[in-house]
TIMIKOL-573611 format. One record per atom (N, C-alpha, C): residue in three letters; x, y, z. Coordinates in steps of 0.001 Angstrom, whole numbers, plus 524288, in hexadecimal, padded with zeros to 5 digits. Example, Ala and Ser with C-alpha at 12.3 -4.5 7.8 and 13.67 -1.06 7.14 Angstrom:
BEGIN
ALA833867E9C681E78/ALA8300C7EE6C81E78/ALA833907F31C81E78/SER832327F73681BA8/SER835667FBDC81BE4/SER832648001E81EBE/
This chain:
BEGIN
UNK5B9B01DC7B5C471/UNK5B46F1DE5A5C4D8/UNK5B1441DC625C038/UNK5AC5D1DAB45C141/UNK5A9051D87B5BD37/UNK5A6AB1DCCE5B9F4/UNK5A6271DBB65B4F1/UNK5A3DE1DF7A5B164/UNK59DED1DF685B1F9/UNK59B911E3F35B1DB/UNK595E41E44C5B221/UNK593A31E3515ACB5/UNK58F3E1E0BD5AC96/UNK58CAB1DF9E5A7A2/UNK58A781E4AA5A567/UNK58B181E5675A063/UNK589151EA1E59DF0/UNK583BA1E93E59B81/UNK581E11E46D59BC8/UNK57CAE1E373599A6/UNK5789C1E52759D90/UNK5746D1E75B59B9F/UNK570471E91A59F26/UNK56BD91E52859F1F/UNK568CD1E5405A338/UNK564551E1B95A3A7/UNK55FEE1E3C05A02F/UNK55CDD1E03259DFD/UNK558661E1FA59AE2/UNK554881E4F059E4D/UNK5517C1E85559BCF/UNK54DA51EB7759EAE/UNK549F61E7E05A1A2/UNK548FD1E90E5A675/UNK545681E6025A9A3/UNK547F21E1635AC4D/UNK54CD11E03E5AB12/UNK54F6F1DBD45AD9A/UNK5505F1DD395B342/UNK54F551D9AF5B690/UNK5502F1DA9C5BC19/UNK54B631DCC85BED0/UNK547A41DEF65BBE6/UNK542F41E0F45BE71/UNK53F301DC625BF30/UNK53C801DC5C5C383/UNK538FB1D80D5C4B8/UNK533731D9815C316/UNK5311C1D61E5C005/UNK52BBF1D6E55BE4D/UNK5287B1D2595C03C/UNK5238F1D3725C111/UNK520001CF4A5C2B2/UNK51F4D1CB895BE24/UNK51F051C6805BF30/UNK51E461C2BE5BAFD/UNK518F81C3865B85D/UNK518C21C2B85B35E/UNK513E51C33D5B070/UNK510E31BE265B0E8/UNK50BFB1BE985B28C/UNK508B61B9F35B330/UNK505C21B8F55AE2C/UNK5058E1B4195ACB4/UNK502A51B28C5A80F/UNK4FCD31B29E5A94E/UNK4F9A71B38A5A550/UNK4F4011B38A5A613/UNK4F2421AE1B5A7C8/UNK4EE921ADEF5AB6D/UNK4ECAC1A8EB5AD64/UNK4E8FF1A67C5A973/UNK4E98B1A17D5A8CE/UNK4E60E19E8D5A573/UNK4E1D419C275A8DB/UNK4DD0219BD15A6CE/UNK4D8E4199565A9EF/UNK4DA2E193955AAD5/UNK4D858191A05AF33/UNK4D94618C245B089/UNK4D6D21889F5AC72/UNK4D914184285ABB0/UNK4D720180765A7C5/UNK4D17F17F0F5A8F6/UNK4CE4417F0C5A4ED/UNK4C8D117D965A597/UNK4C545182195A711/UNK4C777186895A85F/UNK4C44A18B0B5A9CC/UNK4C43E18EDA5A544/UNK4BFB71912C5A45D/UNK4BF321950D5A041/UNK4BED619A675A2C4/UNK4C15519E215A04E/UNK4C10D1A36B5A264/UNK4BD1B1A68659F41/UNK4BA4A1AA035A1D0/UNK4B6881AD5759F2B/UNK4B1991AA6D59DB3/UNK4AEA81ACED59A2F/UNK4A9BB1AAA159876/UNK4AAC21A61F594B7/UNK4A7671A244594D7/UNK4A82819DD659148/UNK4A76019F8B58BA4/UNK4AA5719D4A58830/UNK4A9E119E88582A5/UNK4A4EC19C1158081/UNK4A22D19F0157D5B/UNK49D6319CFF57B0C/UNK49EC019A4F575F7/UNK49CBC195A85755B/UNK49DF3192AC570A9/UNK499C81935D56C7C/UNK49517194D356E08/UNK490F51958B56A26/UNK490A119B4B5689B/UNK48F8D19C1C563A0/UNK48F0F1A177561BB/UNK489771A34056278/UNK488DD1A849563A9/UNK483A51AA7156434/UNK4816E1AB8C55ECF/UNK47C7C1AA8255E48/UNK479CC1ABA45596C/UNK478D91B18055917/UNK479C01B3C155491/UNK478E71B959553D8/UNK4738B1BA1255152/UNK46FCE1BC2955456/UNK46A951BCE355233/UNK46A771C17A54E55/UNK466C61C15954ABF/UNK466381C598546F3/UNK463C41CA605499A/UNK4643B1CED354711/UNK461E71D3A65491B/UNK45BF91D30B5498D/UNK459A51D052545C6/UNK453FB1CF7C545C8/UNK452511CC2F54A81/UNK455441C80E54BAC/UNK4540A1C4BB55038/UNK4547B1C7D55554B/UNK458901CAF1555BB/UNK4594D1CE1B55A77/UNK454DA1D20655AFA/UNK453721D47E5569E/UNK44F411D85D556A2/UNK44A141D5FE55864/UNK448CA1D15F55653/UNK443E61CEC5557CE/UNK443DE1CD6555D97/UNK448411CB4855F87/UNK448871C9C756511/UNK4484F1CE9A5688F/UNK44AEF1D2C9566F1/UNK44ADE1D7A3569FF/UNK445571D9CE56A46/UNK4426C1D95056609/UNK43CFB1DB2C56607/UNK439A51D7F1569CA/UNK43A771D2D0569E3/UNK437AC1CF7956D9A/UNK438EE1D1175733C/UNK43DDD1D20B57440/UNK43F8A1D3A45797E/UNK43D151D8E257AE8/UNK43CE41DC7357714/UNK43A7C1E197577E6/UNK434B91E0FF57960/UNK431DD1DDB957671/UNK42C501DD0957789/UNK42B6F1DAC357CFF/UNK42EA91D6EF57E82/UNK42E3A1D4A0583BE/UNK42F881D8A9587F4/UNK433881DBDC586E1/UNK435301DFCF58AB1/UNK430F51E3EB58B7C/UNK42E961E5B958743/UNK42A711E9AB5879C/UNK425A31E76958A67/UNK4243C1E29358921/UNK41FA61E00F58B7D/UNK420561DF6259162/UNK4252C1DE6E59309/UNK4261B1DDA2598A1/UNK4275B1E2B759B7B/UNK427E91E6FE59890/UNK428E01EC1559B01/UNK42E781ECDC59CDC/UNK432121E9BA59AEA/UNK4378C1EA3E59C7C/UNK43A331EEA15996F/UNK43DC41F16259BFE/UNK440A41F57B59927/UNK444B91F30B59588/UNK4465D1F5F5591A8/UNK44A5C1F41358E13/UNK44A8B1F7715893C/UNK44DCF1F5DE58595/UNK44E301F8BE580AA/UNK44F7D1F4FA57C42/UNK44F7F1F6F55778B/UNK4504E1F3A0572FA/UNK455C81F13E572DF/UNK459A31F41C574E0/UNK45F021F202574FA/UNK45F621ED3A57886/UNK45CFE1ED8E57D20/UNK45D3A1E919580B3/UNK45A161E48157E7F/UNK455C91E5A957BCB/UNK452BC1E17B57946/UNK456121DEC457520/UNK458DC1E1D85720E/UNK45C251DFC156DD6/UNK4607C1DC455700B/UNK4631D1DE325741B/UNK467621DB2857678/UNK4655F1D61F578FB/UNK460DF1D67A57B7A/UNK45E971D1C657DD6/UNK45D2F1CDDA57995/UNK45AF81CFB957549/UNK4599D1CC3F570F5/UNK45E761C9AF56EB1/UNK462951CCA856E0A/UNK467791CA8D56C02/UNK469A41C64F56F93/UNK4699A1C7505749C/UNK46B891C36C57868/UNK468461BE765784D/UNK463381BEFC577F4/UNK45FC71BA6C577D5/UNK460BC1B732572ED/UNK4612C1B9D056E7B/UNK461E11B70D56986/UNK467491B48E568FF/UNK46B1F1B6BC56B92/UNK470691B48856B3C/UNK471371AFEF56EE0/UNK46DEB1AF72572D3/UNK46EB11AB245768E/UNK46C451A61D574B9/
């Protein structure tokens, strides 16, 4: 009669697991997501933003459009950074 092996199998041996898939790489020549910007945006001074926001405020009031100082400031910042 043959002797039985006394060694045990490592934990998880014999259990079937789904193979792990590697993350897909984008195809050659294709870029994923938004394009990287190579130029740096200029950072305007607080004084420049304030002056532009005031101009926007005057135009907004003259045309009767609704708004507030925060939206004027953000619009001025966007204009000066572009």
